[in-house]
N, C-alpha and C positions, 0 to 999 in steps of 0.2 A: 722450738716446736718438736714434738716427738713424731718421727716419720713411721710409716707403715713397717718398713724393714726393721727399724729399731724395736718396735713393739713386738714384732714376730720373734726376733732374736732374743728379746728379753724373756718372753714366755717359754721359749725352748730352753734357754739357759736356766730358768727357774725350775723347769721340769727335771733337768739333769741334776741340779743342786739338791732338790728334794729327794730324788732317787738315792743320792749318796748319803743323805742324812735321815732317811725314813726310819731307820732302826731307833735312832735317838728319840724320835717322836713317838714311835710305838711304845717305848719304855716309859712314857709318861702316863699311859693308860692306868688308871687306878683300880678299875674293876678287875678282879683276879681271874675271871673265867676266860679261857682261850677265846679270842675273838678275831675279827678281820683286821683289827689294829688300825688306828687312825692314820699313822704315817703311810702305811702300805696302801690303804684305800685312797688317800689323797694323791699319792704318787702315781698309782695306776690310772686314776682319773685324769690327772694332768698329762700323763704320758700319751693318752689318747689324743689330746689336743696337739701336743708337740709333733706327733706323727703327721697330722693333717697340715699343720703350719709349715712344716719343712718342705712341703710341695709348692708353697707360694713363692714366686720368684721376685716380683716387684709390686707388692701389695700396698693398698692404702690402709690407714688404721681401721677404717670401716670394714674392709675385707678381712683383716686379721681378726678383728673382734667377732665378726659373724662366724668365721671358720672355727675359732676357738670355742665360741658359745655352743655351736651345734655339736662339736666333738666332745666337749666336756659333759654336755647333757647326756649324750648317748653312752659315754664311757663311765658315767658316775657310778661309784661303788660305795656302799655303806652310807650312813647319814652324813659323815664328814665329806665324802666325795660329792654327794648331792648338794650340800650347802656350798661347797667350793664352786660347783658349776653354776649355782644361782648367783653367787657373788660376781662371777665373770659374765653372766648373762646381761648384767647391767651395762657392760661395756658395749655389747652389740646394739643396745638402745641409745646409750649416751654418745656413742661415736658414729652413729648411723649417718652415712653419706659423707663423712669427713675424710679428707686425704691425709691430714695430720692433726695432732691433738695438742692443745695448749693446757695450761694448768687447770683452769676452771672446768674444762671438758673431762680431764682425768678424775677430778674430784667428784663431778656430777655423775660420771659413769660408775664409780665405786658406790656412790650414794644410791643409785638406782638398783645396783646389785644387792645392797644391804636391805633395801625395802622388799625386794623379791624374796630374799632368804627368810626374812621375818614372817612374811605372809605364808610361806610354804610350811613353816613349822607350827603345828597346832598349839603347842605350849612352849614358846621360846624360853630358854633358860639363860639367865644372865650369868656371866662368868665363864662363858664359852667363846668359841670362834665368832659367834654373832656379836657379842659385846665388843670384842677386839676390833672387828671390821667396822662396826657402827661408830665407835669412838675415833677410829682412824679416819673414817670418811668425814666426820665432823671437823676434825683438825685440818683435813685437806681443804674443805670448803673455806674455812677461816683463813688459811694461808693464801688461797687463790684470790681472795679479795684484795690482797696487796698488789698494787698496780705493777710493781717491779718484779714480782715473783715469777720465776721461770718454771716451766713444767717440771724440771728436775728438782727444784726446790720444793714445789708442792708435793711431789712424790716422796721426797726425803722427809717432809713433815708427816706424811701419812705413815711412813715406816717407823719414825721415831715414836709417834703416838701409839701405834699398834704394839710396839714392844713395851711401852710404859703400861698400856692397858693389860697386856699379857701378865705383867708382874702383879697386877691388881686382882687377877682372877681368883686367887686363893681367898681373898677377902669376901668374895661374892659367893663362892662355893665351898662350904665347910669341908666337903670330902677332899678337895684339893689341899686345903690347909692342913688337914690331919695327915695327909700322905706326904706333905712337903714338896708338892710339885705344882706346876702351872698347867693350864688347860692344853691338852695335846693338839686339838684342832687349831686353837689360837697360835700355838707354836709353829705348826705347819704353815699357817697363813703368813706369819711373820717371815719365815724362811723364804717363802715364795716371793713376796713383794720386795724383800731386801735384795734378793738375787736379781729381780727386775731392775731395781734402782742402780745396781752396779753397771748394767748394760746401758741404761738411760744416760749415765754419766760418762760413757765412753769406754768402760772397761770391757775386757774380753769375755766372750761367751764361755760359760762352763760347758765342757763337752764330756761325753761318756758318762751317762747316768749311773751305770753300775760297773763294777769291776768285770772286765771281760772274762767270759767263761771260755774254757778250752774249746777249740774248734771241734765240732762234732762231725762225725763221718756223714757224708751226704748219700742219699739213696734216691733211686728213681721214684717219682710220684706218679700216681694215676692221673693227675690233672691233665697232662698232655694228651692222654688217650681220649679225653672227652671232647677234643677240639671239633671233631666231625659231628658231634651232637649239638653244637651251638647253631641254632636256627637263625637267630638274630645277632648280628655282630656287635652292635654298639649299645653299651649301657648309657642311657641318656637321663640326666637329672637336671632339673632347673627349678628355680623359685621365681614366680612372677608377682610383682607388687600390684595389687588390684587398683585400677584407676577409678577415681570418683565418677559416678554416673555410668560406669560400664557394668551393666547387669547381666552380661552374658553368663549362662549357666555352666559351671565347671563340669557338670555331667555330660555336656556336649563334647568337651575336650576329652574326657575319659572315653567316650564312645568312639571318637575319631582315632585316638591312640590305639584302641583295641583292634582297629582295622589295619594298622601298620606295624604291630608288634605284639609282645606279650609281657608278662610280669608288670602290668600297668598298676600304678598307685597314684591316685590324685587325691590330695588332702587339702582342704581349703578352710579359711576363716575369713573374718572381715577385712584383713589386711593383705594376705598372701594366698597364693595357690602353689602347693608343692607337688612336683611331678617326678615320677620315676617310670621309665619304660625301656624295654629292650627292643631295638628296631634296627632295620638295615638302612633306614633313611632318617637320620637324626635331624637333618635340615627341615624336613616336613613337620616333624614334631615341634621344633623350635618356631617355625613359621606359624603354626596353629596356636602355640602358646602365646605368641606375641599379640594375638588378637585380644587377650585378656588384660594386658598391661605391660609394664616395662620389666625386663629381667633384672633380678637382684643377684642371682648366681646361676651359672651354667657349667655343667661338667659332662663331657662325653668321653667315654673310655672304650677302647677296642678290646673286647673280651677274649678274642682269639689270641692276641698278643699277651694278654694277662695270663692265659692258660699256658702259653709257650714258656713264659718266664717262670711259671710255677712248676715246670716239669722236673726241676731238681730243687729239693727243699731239705733243710736240716731235719734229721730224724725226729728231734724233739718237737718240731712244729706240727707233726701229725696229731690229729685229734678227731673227734666226731665230725661227721659231715655237717656243713652248715644247714640250718633249717631253711626251707623254701616257703615263700609266701603262698597261701592258698586262698581261693575265693570262699566266702561264707556259703555254707550249704544248709546249716541248721540254725535254730534260734539261739541255743546256749552252748558255750564251751568253757573249758576250765584249763588254767595254767597254775601249776603248783611249784614251789621251790622245796627241794629236799636233797639230802646227801645220803648215800648208802643204797646199794642195789635193792635191798629188801623194802625200804621205804619208797623208792621210786616205783617198784612193782606194785606196792600197795596203793599208791595214789592212782596209778594207771588202772588198776582193778576197780577203783572207786569211780572211775569215769573221767579222770584228767586226760585231756588231749595231749598236753605237753608237760613234762616235768623237768624244770630247769635244775641243773646240778648246782647245788650251793647250800649255804646255811652258815652256821658258826665257823669262822675262820675262812670262809669261801663265799664272800658276798658277790652275787652276780651283778653285772652292770645293768643300767637301764636298757642298753641296747640288747643284752642277752634276753631280758624279759620281753622287750618289744618284739624281737624276732620270734619268740615262742608264741606271743599273742597273734602275730600275723601268720603263723603256721597253723593256727587253730581254725578249722573251717566253720566258724560260727559268727553270727551277726553281733551277739553280745558275749563278751568273754569275762568270766570271773577270775581274778588273780588272787591266789593265796600265798603270801610271802613266807608265812610260818616262822618269822624271825623279826624282832623289833628293828634290827639294823638294816632290813631289806625293804620295809614298808615304804619309806620315802622314795627310794629308787624306783620301786614299782609304780608309785603314783606319778612319777615324772614321765612314765611311758604313756599315760592316758592321752594327752594332747597330741602325741606323735603317732598314735595308732590310727589305722584307717577303718576302724570299727569301734563300737561302743565297748568301753572297758570299765569294770568296777573292781576296785581293790578292796578286799575284805581285810581288815587290820589284824589278821591272825599272827600272833606273836610266838606261837610254839607249834610243833608238829601235831600234838593231840588236838589243838584247836582247829588246825586245818583238816584233820581227819573227820572230826565231828561236824564241821561245817559242810564238808562234802556229803556226809551221810544225811544231812538235814535238807539237802536240795530237793525241791519238789518240781518235777518237770511240768506239772499242770498249773503251777502258780506263775504270776508275772514277776518281772525283775524286782520291783520294789518289795513285794511280799517275800521273795527269796532272800533279798538282802537283809531284811528284818529278822527272818527266822534263822538264817545261817549265822548271823552275827550273835543273836541271842543264844543259840546253841553253843557257839564257840566260847562265849563268855561264861557259860555254866560249867565248863571243864576246868578242873584243876590239873596242873602239870607239875610233876616231880622230875627233876633232872639231877643226875649224879655225874660229876666230872672231876677234874683236878685243877688245882691252882696253878696258873701259868706264871705267876709272879708274886712276890711279897706284896701285901697290901693291908689296909685297915678298913674294914667295912662295918659301919654301925658300932664302932668302938671295939670290934673284935680283930685281933691281930691274926693275919693269915700268912702262912709260910708257903713258898713255892713247893709244889709237889703234894700238898695235902689233898685229901679227898674233900670235895665240896658238895654240899647239898643245896639245891635251889628249889624254892617253891614259887611257881609262876614267875621265874626269872630272877628272883631275889635270893641272895645268899642267906641261908638260915642256919647253917652249921658246918662244922668241919669234922673229919674223922680220919682214921688211919686204915680202916677196913671198908672195902666197897660194899660187901654184903650187909654189914651192920648199918652203914650209912643209909643204904637204900631202904631197908625195912623200917628203920626209925623214921625216916623222912615220910614214907607213905602213911605210917601210923599217925603221925602228927597231922598230916593233911586230912586224913579221914576223920579224926577227932574234931578238927576245926569245922569241917563241913557239917558234921552231925550237930555240933553245937549251934551252928547258924541256920539249921533247918534245911540244908540242901540235900542231905542224904547221899548214900553211895550205893549204886547198883552194879557198876562195872569198873573193873580195874584192868587196864591193858599194859603189859610189860613189854616194852620195845628194847631189846638188847642190842648193843652196838658191837663194832669190830673189837676183837680182843676178848670179848666175853663169850663163853660157850653156852650151848643149850643147857648143859648140866648146871652151870652157874645160875642161869635164869630160872631153872626149875627149883633150885634151892630157895630163891627169892619168892617164887610163887608158892611153894609149900609153906614157907614161914608165914606168908600173908593169909593163905587159905586157912591155916590153923587158927588164926586170929579172927578172920571174917568168913565164917562158914557159909553164910547166905549170899555172899557176893560172888558174881561171875568173874573169874580171873582168867585172862588169856595171855598167851605169849606170842610175840612176833619177832622174827630175826630181821631187825632193821638194817644191820650192817653199817650204821652211821658212825662217822668218826667223832672224836672229841668227847661225846657223851657215852659213858658206860651203860647207862640206862636212861630212857625217857619213858615216863609212866603216866598214862592217862587215867584220871580218876573222875568218874561222873555218876 
């Protein structure tokens, strides 16, 4: 049987193993555009779970699975990180209430995770991590039916099949076969479960996720000076499993907690009630919570001690102040994702309450987006991811938020800008969702960047360092000159729109870091000479990665 401590150590060891090998996973990415990279995203996601798991002293497998599931979900970055979190979410269901796990339980837990992952992806693609995990789970269930099979043998069968499935991914995805690689997400998954197997079989944990960085000079932090501002000492969090027949209204619990503390969050569904409160009397909070059912998790932390411990921090740990949850005051609010001071300011000017820093190469986590949602003083919050690799992470924040959230599937910055401009404060939620989505879909996006790696896309050989032209996220050409690539790309998109009857009235040139205003003016002048009747404007977006992002509508 697999004990809780063993499962904990296995997952921490897997996190350290993936951190050491994430670059090799990143290098399997076949799309040449600089991105968040699969290995990095999966590693950062799993590291979030490892941090929480390291705090468990003598856990059951159920406690390990619950802790990992919650941390993975909140820390999920990029599509690969979200799918990884969903695969392990099955463990929290399959191992619920168990102190230890046998082979059938492990196989069933992985199966439940696979089912959750497939449901979350609108159009599952075979030949990816989904296929690898599904076929591994099938083999695990088959092995678990053998009466003499041990948990270690079941997990070994899962690992063996996952690696065999990984080798078959190029046969399912032609783009992998042409590039001569296997699926990056599947490779990351194989590394994780194989590292877990090593611990299951009695091997030593892998430590030190990354090469140690030189010790940084420490400096005083302002955290300690805030101690006297802490009105309520204890951060109290708990989850109550709702009892059958107990119809007590969770709103009453919230009302009570408001009388003994602040920062109250009460989120409920048919099975659980999740509570967060800052209070000087955590005992009363727990006593009241127990009236609604049995505790599944409880955590009480002394915030004064936390601030004292944070009085000295490494200089690199400093960053923007964490967002604070606020109560809804208005009907609608907006959260957008963008990188670059100019773009952040633009979205703020358009009415976004919070702009999460992120985009290509910098995928924010589900928790980053959730914090921004709960720092938005609105009953209904619209989230604009503005990147295809952030949409899934944003959607995972919906059930975690304490207010209504709608994620518009904006895949580019221009789509997000147009969606914001199309919002009608007098319309209801459904009407705005329809109109904002329709407006975003009508925008064509041109992006000019560089090739981060050698690749082959659509039969076209691409060399690292070449200038890449992207139309609505798809590579359509290469060049050696940024100006020439940009003008040619826009002309092709304009011609296509006119041929399909969409027309062109506005072109917005958003130039990024490294490009000057004079550079952008040359692009504008070249286009204006070609399209005299079109309104062409320039914005200093300051975005990384993309020399130009151009909106055409």
